[in-house]
C-alpha positions in Angstrom: -41.7 -6.8 60.4 -42.9 -8.3 57.6 -43.9 -5.8 55.5 -40.6 -3.8 56.0 -38.8 -7.5 54.9 -41.2 -7.0 51.7 -40.5 -3.8 51.0 -36.0 -4.4 50.9 -36.2 -7.2 49.3 -39.1 -5.4 46.6 -36.0 -2.4 46.3 -33.0 -5.2 46.4 -34.7 -6.7 43.3 -35.7 -3.1 41.8 -31.8 -2.3 41.8 -30.2 -5.5 40.2 -32.6 -4.8 37.6 -31.9 -1.4 37.1 -28.2 -2.2 37.1 -28.5 -5.7 34.8 -30.3 -2.8 31.9 -27.2 -0.4 32.5 -25.1 -3.2 32.0 -27.0 -4.3 28.9 -27.0 -0.7 27.8 -23.5 -0.1 27.9 -22.5 -3.7 25.9 -25.0 -2.4 23.5 -23.0 1.2 22.8 -19.6 0.0 22.4 -18.2 1.5 19.6 -17.1 -0.7 16.2 -13.5 -2.3 16.0 -11.6 0.0 13.0 -12.3 -3.4 10.6 -16.2 -3.6 11.7 -16.5 0.3 11.0 -15.1 0.5 7.3 -17.1 -3.2 6.9 -20.3 -2.0 8.2 -23.4 -2.0 5.7 -21.2 -4.1 2.8 -22.4 -6.2 0.9 -23.5 -9.6 2.6 -21.1 -13.1 2.2 -18.7 -11.1 0.1 -14.9 -11.2 0.5 -13.2 -7.8 1.2 -10.0 -5.8 0.2 -10.2 -3.0 3.1 -5.8 -2.3 3.7 -6.1 -2.7 7.2 -3.4 -4.5 7.3 -1.1 -3.2 4.8 0.9 0.1 5.2 2.7 2.5 2.9 3.7 1.1 -1.0 2.0 -1.8 -1.5 2.4 -4.3 -4.5 -0.1 -6.8 -3.3 -2.6 -7.7 -0.8 -2.9 -11.1 0.5 -6.7 -12.7 0.0 -8.5 -15.9 1.8 -10.1 -17.5 -1.2 -11.1 -20.4 1.7 -9.9 -21.9 4.8 -6.8 -23.7 3.7 -6.0 -20.9 1.0 -4.8 -17.7 0.6 -4.0 -16.0 -2.8 -2.3 -12.5 -3.6 -4.2 -10.0 -5.3 -1.6 -7.7 -7.1 -1.3 -3.6 -7.1 -0.5 -1.2 -9.5 0.0 2.4 -9.7 0.2 4.5 -12.7 0.7 8.5 -12.6 1.3 10.8 -14.9 5.1 13.2 -15.5 5.3 15.7 -18.2 2.4 14.4 -19.7 3.6 10.7 -19.8 1.9 7.6 -17.7 4.8 6.3 -15.7 3.9 2.5 -14.3 5.4 1.6 -11.2 5.1 0.9 -7.7 3.3 3.7 -6.0 0.4 2.4 -4.9 -0.1 4.2 -1.7 -2.4 2.4 1.5 -2.5 5.9 3.0 -3.3 6.3 6.9 -6.1 9.0 6.9 -6.0 9.0 10.5 -2.4 10.1 10.5 -2.1 12.9 7.2 0.4 14.6 6.4 0.1 18.5 6.6 -1.0 18.8 2.7 -3.8 16.4 3.4 -5.1 16.8 6.8 -8.6 17.0 5.3 -8.4 13.6 4.8 -9.1 12.7 8.8 -13.0 13.8 8.0 -13.2 10.2 7.0 -12.9 9.3 10.5 -15.2 11.3 12.3 -18.5 9.7 13.0 -19.5 6.2 13.8 -17.7 4.8 10.0 -14.1 5.3 10.4 -12.3 4.0 7.2 -7.9 4.7 8.4 -6.3 3.2 5.6 -7.6 3.7 1.9 -5.2 3.3 -0.9 -4.4 5.7 -3.3 -1.1 7.1 -5.8 1.6 8.0 -3.6 4.7 9.8 -4.1 7.7 10.5 -2.0 8.4 14.0 -1.3 12.1 13.9 0.7 11.4 11.8 3.7 7.9 12.5 3.6 4.9 10.2 1.9 1.8 11.9 0.5 -0.9 11.5 -2.0 0.0 11.9 -5.9 -2.6 14.5 -7.3 -0.7 14.8 -10.9 -3.3 12.2 -12.2 -3.3 8.9 -12.5 -4.8 4.8 -12.5 -4.7 2.5 -9.5 -5.1 -1.2 -11.1 -6.4 -4.4 -9.0 -5.4 -8.0 -10.4 -7.4 -10.8 -9.2 -6.2 -13.4 -11.9 -4.9 -15.4 -8.9 -8.4 -16.2 -8.4 -9.6 -16.4 -12.4 -11.8 -14.1 -12.6 -14.2 -12.6 -9.5 -17.8 -10.9 -9.3 -17.5 -7.7 -8.3 -20.2 -6.4 -5.7 -19.2 -2.9 -4.8 -16.3 -0.7 -3.3 -16.0 2.7 -1.6 -15.1 6.0 -3.6 -13.0 8.4 -1.8 -12.4 12.1 -2.3 -13.3 12.9 -6.0 -14.1 16.5 -5.7 -16.1 18.6 -8.7 -12.9 19.4 -11.0 -12.3 15.9 -10.9 -15.6 14.8 -12.6 -14.9 12.4 -15.2 -12.6 10.3 -13.6 -13.4 6.1 -14.4 -13.9 2.8 -12.8 -12.9 -0.1 -15.3 -13.1 -3.9 -15.1 -11.5 -6.3 -17.3 -12.0 -9.7 -18.3 -8.8 -12.1 -18.5 -8.0 -10.9 -22.1 -7.9 -7.6 -21.2 -11.4 -6.1 -22.4 -13.1 -3.9 -21.3 -16.5 -5.2 -19.6 -17.5 -2.8 -17.5 -17.3 1.3 -16.9 -18.8 4.3 -15.3 -18.1 7.9 -14.3 -16.8 7.9 -10.3 -19.5 9.7 -8.8 -18.4 13.1 -7.3 -18.5 12.8 -3.4 -16.7 16.1 -2.3 -13.2 16.6 -0.8 -12.2 14.1 1.5 -15.9 12.3 1.6 -16.8 8.6 0.6 -19.6 7.4 -1.2 -19.9 3.2 -1.2 -20.8 1.9 -5.3 -22.4 -0.8 -5.3 -23.1 -3.1 -8.3 -26.4 -4.6 -7.6 -26.0 -8.4 -8.5 -22.5 -7.7 -9.0 -20.1 -7.8 -12.5 -18.8 -11.4 -13.4 -16.1 -12.2 -15.0 -14.0 -9.8 -13.8 -9.8 -10.0 -13.5 -9.0 -6.0 -13.1 -10.2 -3.5 -11.4 -9.1 -0.1 -12.4 -9.9 2.9 -11.1 -8.8 6.7 -13.3 -8.3 9.6 -11.8 -8.6 13.2 -13.7 -9.1 16.7 -13.2 -11.5 18.5 -16.1 -8.5 20.0 -17.3 -6.1 16.9 -17.9 -3.8 18.0 -15.6 -4.0 16.3 -12.5 -6.6 14.4 -10.1 -6.4 12.4 -7.1 -8.9 10.0 -5.1 -8.9 7.1 -3.5 -10.7 3.8 -3.0 -11.5 1.0 -0.3 -13.7 -1.7 0.9 -13.5 -3.4 -2.0 -16.7 -6.4 -1.8 -16.5 -9.4 -4.5 -17.3 -13.3 -4.7 -14.1 -15.2 -6.2 -15.2 -17.5 -9.0 -18.4 -16.9 -11.3 -20.7 -17.3 -8.5 -22.0 -14.8 -5.5 -24.6 -16.3 -2.9 -27.7 -13.4 -2.1 
C-alpha cells in the first residue's frame, strides 16, 4: 500500500513538473510585438523613431525627450518632376503589410521574426491610391528642436543594384554636411541595419537621397532611426 502511495505521489510530482516546464516553454516562444520586433538588435540606450504611431503622409513625428517633454522632428520630402526637384509634403509612412499591387513585394520585410510594418519613403497619389514614388528624390528629418543629436544608426530598405550611389548625409545646425556615405545595396524589398559606430555628434538634420545610376529615378525607404538627444550618447 505504501509503495503504491509513493508511486502515485511521484507520478503526480513528475506530471506537475512537466506541465510547469511546458508552460515556461510556451512563454519563452511568444512572438515579439510589432514594435519590439522592429527595435530588436538596435543600439542600447538610444531614442528610436520607427513610424509605428503614424500613417499616410507625415510632416512630423513627436519624440519623447524625457519623462516630461515631447519634441517634434520635422519631415520633408523632395521628389523629381520633369528633371526638377520639388519640395513637398509627400513623406509617406508606408504600411508594408498592406502594400498596393505595384509594391506587393514589400510584404517580404515582414517575413520571419523581424517585421518592419510602417517605413518612411517618398509617396505619391494616383487617383484614390497612395503608392511609392520611384522617380528619385530625398527625405529629410530635422532634429533642430533637440538642438542637435548623436546619430547612431537606422535601417535602409529596398535599395537595388540600379540604385547604387544613393546617399545618406548628416548636416549640422549651419547646414554643413558633416557626414556622408553611400547607402548599402540591400536588394529588392530587403532591409539592412546601418550603424555609425560610436555615433556622429552635432547632427541637426538627416537627409537620404534616392537615385538610380542613370539619374532618372530611384526609390527606397528608411526605418528605426536611432539617436541620442544632445551631444552625449551613453555606451
